[in-house]
C-alpha positions as CSV (number, residue, x, y, z in Angstrom):
1,M,0.8,-24.2,4.8
2,R,-2.2,-24.3,2.5
3,V,-4.7,-21.5,2.6
4,S,-8.4,-21.8,1.9
5,Y,-10.6,-18.7,1.6
6,Q,-14.3,-18.2,1.2
7,H,-14.5,-16.0,-1.9
8,L,-17.4,-14.3,-3.6
9,G,-19.9,-16.7,-1.9
10,K,-18.9,-19.7,-4.1
11,G,-17.3,-22.0,-1.6
12,A,-13.8,-22.6,-0.5
13,L,-11.0,-21.5,-2.8
14,R,-8.0,-23.8,-2.7
15,L,-4.8,-21.7,-3.3
16,P,-1.9,-23.5,-5.0
17,V,0.6,-21.4,-3.0
18,R,2.7,-22.7,-0.1
19,N,4.8,-21.1,2.5
20,V,2.5,-18.1,3.1
21,A,4.2,-15.4,5.3
22,Q,1.6,-12.6,5.2
23,L,-2.0,-11.9,4.3
24,A,-3.4,-8.5,3.3
25,M,-6.5,-7.1,1.7
26,S,-8.0,-4.2,-0.1
27,V,-11.6,-3.4,-0.6
28,E,-12.6,-6.8,-1.9
29,D,-9.3,-8.2,-3.1
30,K,-7.0,-10.5,-1.2
31,F,-3.2,-10.6,-1.2
32,L,-0.6,-12.9,0.2
33,V,3.1,-12.8,0.4
34,T,5.1,-16.0,0.4
35,K,8.2,-16.6,2.5
36,T,10.3,-16.1,-0.7
37,G,8.7,-12.6,-1.2
38,D,6.3,-13.3,-4.0
39,V,3.0,-11.3,-3.9
40,Y,-0.2,-13.0,-5.2
41,S,-3.6,-11.3,-5.6
42,W,-7.2,-12.3,-6.5
43,G,-10.6,-10.7,-6.0
44,R,-13.5,-8.6,-7.3
45,F,-12.0,-5.2,-8.0
46,P,-9.4,-5.4,-10.8
47,D,-8.2,-1.8,-10.2
48,Y,-6.5,-2.9,-7.0
49,L,-5.1,-6.4,-8.0
50,G,-1.8,-5.0,-9.0
51,D,-1.2,-7.1,-12.1
52,G,-2.9,-4.8,-14.7
53,S,-6.1,-6.8,-14.7
54,T,-9.3,-5.3,-16.1
55,R,-11.6,-8.1,-14.8
56,P,-12.2,-9.8,-11.5
57,R,-10.1,-12.9,-10.8
58,S,-11.1,-15.9,-8.7
59,S,-7.6,-17.5,-8.6
60,P,-4.3,-16.0,-7.5
61,A,-1.8,-14.4,-9.9
62,R,1.6,-13.1,-9.1
63,V,1.9,-9.4,-8.8
64,M,5.6,-8.9,-7.9
65,R,8.6,-10.6,-6.3
66,G,11.1,-9.7,-3.6
67,V,8.6,-8.2,-1.2
68,R,9.3,-8.1,2.6
69,H,6.1,-6.5,3.7
70,L,2.7,-5.6,2.2
71,T,0.1,-3.2,3.6
72,S,-2.9,-1.1,2.4
73,N,-4.2,2.3,3.3
74,P,-7.1,2.3,5.9
75,E,-9.8,2.5,3.2
76,G,-8.2,-0.4,1.3
77,F,-7.9,1.5,-2.0
78,S,-4.1,1.6,-2.2
79,L,-1.5,-1.1,-1.6
80,F,2.1,-0.6,-0.5
81,A,5.0,-3.0,-0.8
82,L,8.4,-2.8,0.9
83,K,10.8,-4.9,-1.1
84,T,13.8,-6.7,0.3
85,D,16.1,-4.2,-1.4
86,G,14.6,-1.4,0.7
87,T,12.6,0.2,-2.2
88,A,8.9,1.1,-1.8
89,W,6.2,0.3,-4.4
90,A,2.5,1.2,-4.6
91,W,-0.6,0.6,-6.7
92,G,-4.4,1.3,-6.6
93,E,-6.2,4.6,-6.2
94,N,-4.1,7.7,-6.0
95,Y,-6.3,10.3,-4.3
96,N,-4.3,13.3,-3.3
97,G,-1.0,11.6,-4.2
98,A,-1.5,8.5,-2.0
99,L,0.9,6.5,-4.1
100,G,3.8,9.0,-3.8
101,D,4.7,8.7,-7.5
102,G,4.3,12.4,-8.2
103,T,0.8,12.1,-9.8
104,T,-2.8,11.5,-8.9
105,T,-3.2,8.8,-11.5
106,A,-4.6,5.5,-10.4
107,R,-2.2,2.6,-11.1
108,R,-3.1,-1.0,-11.9
109,R,0.5,-2.2,-11.6
110,P,3.1,-1.3,-8.9
111,V,5.0,1.9,-9.4
112,R,8.0,2.9,-7.4
113,I,7.4,5.6,-4.7
114,Q,9.6,8.5,-5.7
115,G,12.5,10.1,-3.8
116,L,12.9,7.6,-0.9
117,P,16.2,6.3,0.4
118,A,16.5,2.6,1.5
119,L,13.6,1.9,3.9
120,R,13.3,-0.1,7.1
121,Q,9.5,0.3,7.4
122,L,6.6,1.3,5.2
123,A,2.9,2.2,5.8
124,A,0.4,4.2,3.8
125,G,1.8,7.6,3.3
126,T,4.6,7.1,5.8
127,A,8.1,5.5,5.7
128,I,11.1,5.1,7.9
129,S,14.5,5.0,6.3
130,T,17.3,2.7,7.4
131,T,18.9,5.8,9.0
132,G,15.7,6.5,11.0
133,A,14.5,9.5,9.0
134,V,10.7,9.7,8.6
135,Y,9.1,10.5,5.2
136,V,5.5,11.4,4.5
137,W,3.2,12.0,1.5
138,G,-0.4,11.9,0.3
139,D,-3.4,13.6,1.8
140,G,-2.4,16.5,4.0
141,G,-5.8,17.0,5.7
142,C,-5.6,17.4,9.5
143,Y,-1.9,18.2,9.1
144,M,-1.2,14.5,8.4
145,N,2.0,15.4,6.4
146,G,3.6,17.1,9.4
147,D,4.5,20.2,7.5
148,G,2.0,22.7,9.0
149,A,-0.1,22.7,5.9
150,Q,-3.3,20.8,5.0
151,S,-2.5,20.3,1.3
152,P,-1.5,17.0,-0.3
153,S,2.0,16.1,-1.1
154,L,2.4,14.0,-4.3
155,V,5.9,12.8,-3.5
156,P,7.5,11.9,-0.1
157,H,9.3,14.5,1.9
158,P,11.3,14.2,5.1
159,L,9.4,15.1,8.3
160,D,11.1,17.9,10.1
161,F,10.5,17.3,13.8
162,S,11.8,20.8,14.7
163,Q,8.8,22.3,12.9
164,A,6.2,19.7,14.0
165,A,3.5,21.1,16.2
166,V,-0.1,20.2,16.8
167,R,-2.3,23.0,15.5
168,E,-5.8,21.6,15.9
169,T,-7.6,18.4,16.4
170,C,-9.4,16.8,13.5
171,T,-12.4,14.6,14.1
172,Y,-14.1,12.6,11.5
173,L,-17.7,11.6,12.0
174,F,-19.1,8.6,10.2
175,R,-22.8,8.0,9.7
């Protein structure tokens, strides 16, 4: 399969990548994962491209290999890759520990998310291990980390379902 994409208003971009298995995006950057697990990126915001770039890029460049699944957080500022070996990697903005690497430092290249066992599934700030345990990290607002607090967690911790309880409902209003 060949992929064409309208990019930066300059016409169709012909990507020299075949066997595309998945597409993803961040704020204004595009990503694809091939059937062999290679991740490629291109776009306008170099902070999120994942290859250490400091300038926008109009053609794809490989970010990493061995990826089973790629996703971003809802805002599109952080990317998360689940590799075929079960490890989790992240890059981009790191507000409130979103990347799970123990810091709040933004990353232009993938860093391994700390303290996780082999994973079956990965989403922004949440992971499921191969044994079924759920891990959470990042912004704790609205009790999102399931630990009864509203503070961020810079590294993943297992969710204790015996302690989980709904304390209040959080509503976000956008104007």
